[in-house]
C-alpha positions in Angstrom: 13.5 14.5 22.5 14.1 11.0 21.1 17.3 9.3 21.8 16.8 6.7 19.1 18.6 7.4 15.9 18.3 6.5 12.2 21.8 5.3 11.3 21.3 4.3 7.7 18.2 4.9 5.6 16.9 2.3 3.1 17.6 3.1 -0.5 14.0 3.5 -1.7 15.0 3.4 -5.3 15.9 -0.3 -5.0 12.3 -1.4 -4.1 10.8 -3.9 -6.5 7.1 -4.1 -6.9 5.8 -7.5 -5.9 4.8 -9.6 -8.9 1.2 -9.9 -7.6 0.9 -6.1 -7.5 2.4 -5.3 -10.9 0.3 -4.5 -13.9 -0.5 -7.9 -15.3 -1.1 -7.4 -19.0 -2.6 -10.9 -19.5 -5.2 -10.3 -16.8 -6.2 -7.0 -18.4 -6.4 -8.5 -21.9 -8.7 -11.2 -20.5 -10.9 -8.5 -19.0 -11.0 -6.7 -22.4 -12.0 -9.9 -24.2 -14.7 -10.5 -21.6 -16.1 -7.0 -22.2 -16.0 -7.6 -26.0 -17.9 -10.9 -25.5 -20.5 -9.0 -23.4 -21.1 -6.6 -26.3 -21.5 -9.6 -28.6 -24.1 -11.2 -26.3 -26.2 -8.1 -26.3 -26.7 -8.7 -30.0 -27.5 -12.4 -29.8 -30.0 -13.8 -32.3 -32.2 -16.9 -32.2 -32.4 -19.3 -35.1 -34.4 -22.5 -35.5 -32.1 -25.5 -35.0 -32.6 -29.0 -36.4 -29.5 -30.3 -34.6 -29.8 -32.3 -31.4 -30.8 -30.1 -28.5 -28.0 -28.9 -26.2 -27.8 -26.7 -23.1 -28.5 -23.1 -23.9 -31.2 -23.9 -26.5 -34.7 -22.6 -26.1 -37.2 -25.4 -26.7 -41.0 -25.6 -27.1 -42.6 -28.9 -26.2 -46.0 -30.6 -25.9 -46.8 -33.0 -23.1 -49.5 -35.6 -23.5 -50.6 -38.1 -20.9 -53.6 -40.2 -19.8 -53.6 -38.0 -16.8 -55.1 -34.9 -18.3 -53.7 -32.7 -15.5 -50.3 -33.2 -17.1 -51.3 -32.3 -20.6 -49.7 -29.0 -21.8 -49.0 -27.4 -25.1 -46.3 -25.0 -26.2 -44.3 -25.2 -23.0 -41.1 -23.1 -23.4 -38.0 -24.5 -21.7 -34.6 -22.8 -21.5 -32.4 -25.8 -21.4 -29.7 -25.7 -18.7 -31.3 -22.9 -16.7 -32.7 -25.3 -14.1 -36.2 -23.9 -13.9 -37.8 -27.0 -15.2 -35.3 -29.7 -14.6 -37.6 -32.7 -15.2 -38.2 -31.5 -18.7 -34.7 -30.1 -19.5 -32.9 -33.4 -18.7 -35.1 -35.3 -21.2 -35.0 -32.9 -24.1 -31.1 -32.8 -24.4 -30.2 -34.8 -27.5 -33.7 -34.7 -29.0 -34.6 -33.0 -32.3 -37.6 -31.1 -33.6 -40.6 -33.5 -34.1 -39.1 -36.2 -31.9 -41.3 -37.8 -29.2 -40.0 -39.5 -26.1 -41.9 -41.5 -23.5 -41.0 -40.1 -20.0 -42.3 -40.2 -16.5 -43.6 -37.2 -14.6 -44.2 -37.7 -10.9 -44.7 -41.4 -11.6 -47.1 -40.8 -14.5 -46.3 -41.8 -18.1 -46.3 -39.0 -20.7 -45.2 -38.3 -24.2 -42.8 -35.4 -24.6 -42.8 -33.9 -28.1 -40.3 -31.3 -29.3 -42.3 -28.8 -31.3 -39.5 -26.2 -31.8 -35.9 -25.6 -30.9 -34.0 -22.4 -31.2 -30.3 -21.8 -30.7 -28.6 -18.6 -29.6 -26.1 -17.4 -32.1 -23.6 -14.9 -30.8 -22.4 -12.7 -33.7 -18.9 -11.4 -34.2 -18.6 -7.8 -32.8 -18.6 -5.2 -35.6 -17.7 -1.5 -35.6 -21.4 -0.9 -35.9 -22.0 -2.5 -32.5 -19.2 -0.3 -31.0 -20.7 2.8 -32.6 -23.9 2.0 -30.8 -22.2 2.2 -27.4 -22.0 6.0 -27.8 -18.6 6.3 -26.2 -16.8 9.6 -27.1 -14.0 9.2 -29.6 -14.6 5.4 -29.7 -16.0 4.2 -33.1 -14.2 1.0 -33.9 -13.4 -2.4 -32.3 -9.7 -1.4 -32.1 -10.5 1.9 -30.5 -12.9 0.2 -28.0 -10.2 -2.3 -27.0 -7.7 0.5 -26.4 -10.3 2.3 -24.4 -11.0 -0.7 -22.3 -7.4 -1.5 -21.8 -6.7 2.0 -20.5 -9.7 1.9 -18.1 -8.9 -1.5 -16.7 -5.2 -0.5 -16.3 -6.2 2.6 -14.4 -8.6 0.7 -12.2 -5.9 -1.9 -11.4 -3.4 0.9 -10.6 -5.8 2.5 -8.2 -6.5 -0.8 -6.5 -2.8 -1.6 -6.2 -1.1 1.7 -5.4 -2.0 1.6 -1.6 -0.9 -2.1 -1.4 2.3 -1.2 -3.1 2.8 1.7 -0.7 2.2 -0.6 2.3 4.8 -3.0 1.0 7.3 -0.2 0.4 6.7 1.4 3.8 7.5 -2.0 5.4 10.6 -2.4 3.2 11.7 1.1 4.2 11.6 0.2 7.9 13.0 -3.3 7.5 15.8 -2.1 5.3 16.9 0.8 7.4 19.3 0.7 10.3 18.3 2.2 13.6 19.9 2.7 17.0 16.8 2.1 19.2 16.9 3.5 22.7 15.4 1.4 25.4 14.7 4.6 27.2 12.4 5.8 24.4 10.5 2.5 24.3 10.1 2.5 28.1 8.8 6.1 27.9 6.3 5.0 25.3 5.2 2.1 27.4 4.6 4.5 30.3 2.4 6.6 28.1 0.4 3.4 27.3 -0.1 2.9 31.1 -1.2 6.5 31.5 -3.6 6.2 28.6 -5.1 3.0 30.1 -5.6 4.8 33.4 -7.4 7.7 31.6 -9.7 5.0 29.9 -10.4 3.6 33.4 -8.8 0.3 32.3 -6.0 -1.8 33.8 -2.8 -1.9 31.8 -3.2 -5.6 31.3 -6.7 -5.3 29.9 -5.8 -2.4 27.7 -2.8 -4.0 26.0 -4.7 -7.2 25.4 -7.6 -5.3 23.8 -5.1 -3.3 21.7 -3.3 -6.5 20.5 -6.6 -8.2 19.8 -7.1 -6.0 16.7 -4.5 -8.0 15.0 -4.0 -11.2 17.1 -6.6 -13.8 17.9 -7.1 -14.3 21.7 -3.6 -13.1 22.6 -2.1 -13.8 26.0 -0.8 -10.9 28.1 2.8 -11.9 27.1 1.9 -11.9 23.4 0.0 -8.6 23.8 2.9 -6.9 25.5 5.3 -8.1 22.8 2.9 -6.8 20.1 2.6 -3.4 21.8 6.3 -3.1 22.2 6.8 -4.0 18.5 4.1 -1.4 17.5 5.7 1.3 19.6 9.2 0.5 18.2 7.8 0.7 14.6 6.1 4.0 15.5 9.4 5.5 16.5 11.1 4.2 13.4 8.4 5.7 11.1 8.8 9.0 12.8 12.6 8.9 12.3 12.1 8.1 8.6 9.6 10.9 8.2 11.9 13.4 9.8 14.7 12.2 7.4 12.6 13.3 4.4 11.7 16.6 6.0 13.2 19.3 3.7 13.2 21.7 6.7 15.6 19.4 8.6 13.0 17.8 10.9 11.3 21.1 11.7 8.3 20.9 9.4 6.3 20.2 12.6 7.2 22.0 15.8 5.7 23.5 18.9 4.3 26.4 16.9 2.4 24.1 14.5 1.3 21.9 17.4 -0.3 24.9 19.2 -2.0 26.0 16.0 -3.3 22.5 15.1 -4.4 21.5 18.6 -6.5 24.7 18.9 -8.2 23.8 15.7 -8.8 20.2 16.9 -10.2 21.5 20.2 -12.6 23.9 18.4 -13.9 21.1 16.2 -14.2 18.7 19.2 -15.7 21.5 21.4 -13.1 20.6 24.0 -10.8 22.8 26.1 -7.3 22.9 24.6 -5.6 22.0 27.9 -7.8 19.0 28.3 -7.0 17.8 24.8 -3.3 18.2 25.4 -3.5 15.5 28.1 -4.5 12.9 25.6 -2.6 14.3 22.6 0.8 15.6 23.7 3.3 17.5 21.6 5.3 14.2 21.5 2.2 12.3 20.2 1.7 15.1 17.6 5.2 14.9 16.3 5.1 11.1 15.9 1.7 11.2 14.2 2.6 14.0 11.8 6.0 12.5 10.8 4.4 9.0 10.4 2.0 10.5 7.9 4.8 12.5 6.3 6.6 9.2 5.8 3.5 7.4 4.5 2.6 10.2 2.1 6.2 10.3 0.8 6.1 6.6 0.0 2.6 6.8 -1.4 3.8 9.5 -3.9 6.7 7.2 -4.8 4.3 4.4 -5.4 2.1 6.5 -7.6 5.0 7.6 -9.7 6.5 4.1 -9.9 3.3 2.4 -11.0 2.9 4.8 -13.8 6.4 3.8 -15.0 5.8 0.1 -14.5 3.5 -0.6 -17.5 
């Protein structure tokens, strides 16, 4: 039985979603515009252009040289792509019919622009949207609303767990506990016993445990990390129990026996053997930790729906 107590629980209604995790309308609207632009680009048309050639134009050129190996006709170049840099860099600024004297691998050659086509991206129309075959979406306005909803939902799903993590931490940091050194010492003894079962020294075990979060931690740093982790585990359990509608009895010896038998069957392991590594104390802490986590996760899901 824990001697540590929860003295004052954080008021979870006061939590403010961090700005970086809130639904950022400007970001979503930018995504919508990008999606509309993508539809427009699917309907791009090419027209002949008599203007000076720019990046993005598709150009046809002839190359004539005294070195017949260089002579080529109707060479198509997509300017700015980079597939034929030695030609692309020369044609920029030229016009149809224009000839320029250039050097190719040290050989003189005449470069003539035979044709130049420019990509024209049209304005998106309702007809384009109709062609997407999205149920109940027939107009640009409806498509934008559809996109906004989808992008908002995606962002909510991405952020809800991050919000829950921040809220879980706020709940611990904002609550007042009376932590028992006896409880922590008992947990540290469990760590030593677990290390022994793993055929590891206590020192190696805690350093390995801390290395998940810390880079090359010392033994002192590792012990401090483990102590902090054990303390947090007790605090999470106390918070979970505080939300238990059954007064901290949602999980008990009866549910432990039932659950551990199921775990033993799945692991094809004797129940008594499994109990050595997963005690009733471990069970309670794990179950109430998840009880607390799920409680806050549900709060997060509700809050993010109200946060639009």
